C-alpha positions in Angstrom: 0.0 0.0 0.0 1.2 3.4 -0.8 1.2 6.3 1.6 -0.5 8.5 -0.8 -3.2 10.8 0.5 -6.5 9.7 -0.8 -8.8 12.4 -2.0 -12.4 12.0 -1.0 -15.3 12.9 -3.3 -18.1 15.1 -2.1 -20.4 12.0 -2.0 -18.0 10.1 0.3 -17.8 13.1 2.6 -21.6 13.3 2.8 -21.8 9.6 3.6 -19.3 10.0 6.5 -21.2 13.0 7.9 -24.5 11.3 7.7 -23.2 8.3 9.6 -22.8 10.6 12.6 -26.4 11.6 12.5 -27.6 8.5 14.4 -25.1 8.8 17.3 -26.6 9.8 20.6 -24.8 11.4 23.6 -23.4 8.7 26.0 -25.2 8.2 29.2 -23.4 7.8 32.5 -24.4 5.8 35.5 -26.1 7.7 38.4 -23.6 9.1 41.0 -20.7 8.5 38.7 -19.0 11.8 39.5 -19.5 11.3 43.2 -17.9 7.8 43.1 -15.1 9.2 40.9 -14.4 12.0 43.3 -14.4 9.6 46.3 -11.8 7.4 44.5 -9.6 10.4 43.8 -9.8 11.6 47.4 -9.0 8.1 48.8 -6.0 7.8 46.5 -4.6 11.1 47.6 -5.3 10.7 51.3 -2.4 9.7 53.6 -4.3 6.7 55.0 -1.9 4.3 53.3 1.2 5.7 54.9 3.1 4.2 57.8 2.3 7.2 60.0 -1.4 6.6 59.7 -0.9 3.0 61.0 1.4 4.2 63.9 -1.0 6.9 64.9 -4.0 4.5 65.4 -5.0 4.4 69.1 -4.7 0.6 69.3 -1.1 0.6 68.1 -0.2 3.6 70.3 -1.7 1.9 73.4 0.2 -1.4 72.7 3.5 0.5 72.2 3.1 2.5 75.4 2.1 -0.6 77.4 5.2 -2.4 76.1 7.5 0.5 77.1 5.9 0.6 80.5 6.5 -3.1 81.1 10.1 -2.8 79.9 10.7 0.1 82.2 9.3 -1.7 85.2 11.4 -4.8 84.4 14.5 -2.6 84.2 13.8 -0.9 87.5 13.2 -4.2 89.2 16.5 -5.6 87.8 18.4 -2.6 88.8 17.0 -2.6 92.4 18.0 -6.3 92.7 21.6 -5.7 91.6 22.0 -2.7 93.9 21.0 -4.8 97.0 24.0 -7.1 96.5 26.3 -7.5 99.4 29.9 -6.2 99.3 31.3 -9.7 99.1 29.5 -10.2 95.8 30.9 -6.9 94.6 34.5 -7.9 95.4 37.2 -7.8 92.8 38.1 -11.0 90.9 41.5 -11.1 92.7 39.7 -11.1 96.1 37.3 -13.8 94.9 40.3 -15.9 93.7 42.0 -15.5 97.1 38.9 -16.5 99.0 38.3 -19.5 96.8 41.9 -20.9 97.3 42.0 -19.7 101.0 44.8 -17.3 100.4 45.3 -14.2 102.5 45.4 -11.0 100.6 47.9 -9.6 103.1 51.4 -8.6 101.8 54.4 -10.8 102.3 56.1 -8.4 104.6 54.5 -6.6 107.6 55.3 -3.0 108.2 54.6 -3.4 112.0 57.3 -6.0 112.6 60.0 -4.1 110.7 62.4 -2.3 112.9 63.4 1.2 111.9 
C-alpha cells in the first residue's frame, strides 16, 4: 500500500457526515461523578502511609504498654543488683584469694619491721 493521500469525493464526505447523525450522547451511571471524586480523594489521602498506622489508638496503646513493662522490668532488675552485698561486689582477685584460701595480706609486715 502506498502512503498517498486519498482524495475524498463530495459523495463520500456526505456519507461519512450522515453516519454521525444517528449517534446519541453517551449516558453515565447515576452518581458516577460522586464515586469518581471519592476514589480520587481516597487515593490522595495519607491513609496508606506508615504514620497513619502508627497513629492509630490501638497501636499507640500497645506500644506505650510495652514501654511501661520494659521500664518496670529494668527498674526491678536494677534494684535487685543494687542490693547485693559487698562480698558479691568484690574484685576478681579477692574472689580468687577467698576460693583458694589465700590471704590478701602482703608478704612483709610493716609493723614488725624495725626502723
